[in-house]
C-alpha positions, -999 to +999 in steps of 0.1 A: +103+523+355+096+559+365+118+571+337+099+550+312+066+563+324+078+599+325+092+595+290+060+580+277+039+608+293+059+633+273+051+616+240+022+626+217-011+609+222-007+587+191+025+572+204+010+566+238-021+549+222+002+528+201+021+516+232-012+509+250-023+487+221+009+468+220+008+462+258-028+451+256-022+428+227+008+413+244-011+406+276-039+390+256-015+367+238+001+357+271-033+349+286-043+329+255-011+309+256-017+301+293-053+291+285-043+268+256-015+252+277-040+244+305-065+229+280-040+205+265-039+181+294-076+183+303-092+177+269-073+145+263-088+127+293-117+103+286-136+116+317-135+151+302-149+140+269-177+122+287-184+153+308-186+175+277-211+152+261-232+153+293-230+191+294-241+195+258-271+172+261-296+200+270-285+220+239-291+189+217-326+187+231-331+224+225-318+221+189-342+192+182-371+211+197-364+242+175-360+220+144-393+202+151-412+235+156-399+251+124-411+222+102 
C-alpha cells in the first residue's frame, strides 16, 4: 500500500484528482447498493407501508392547507 501511495504522490495533479474521483464514485456506488439492499426487505412489509402513510399524514395536511390558501 505504501508503494501505491508513493507512486500516486509522484503523479501529476490531474492524475491524482482522477484517481480521487474514481475512488469517491466507487464508495458512493457501494453505499448506494448497501442502502438499496437494506430497503428491499423492509418496504415489502405491510407494517412499513402503514407506517409510511402515518408519517406522511402531516405533509398531506400541509399540502391541503397551502392549496386552500392559494385559491
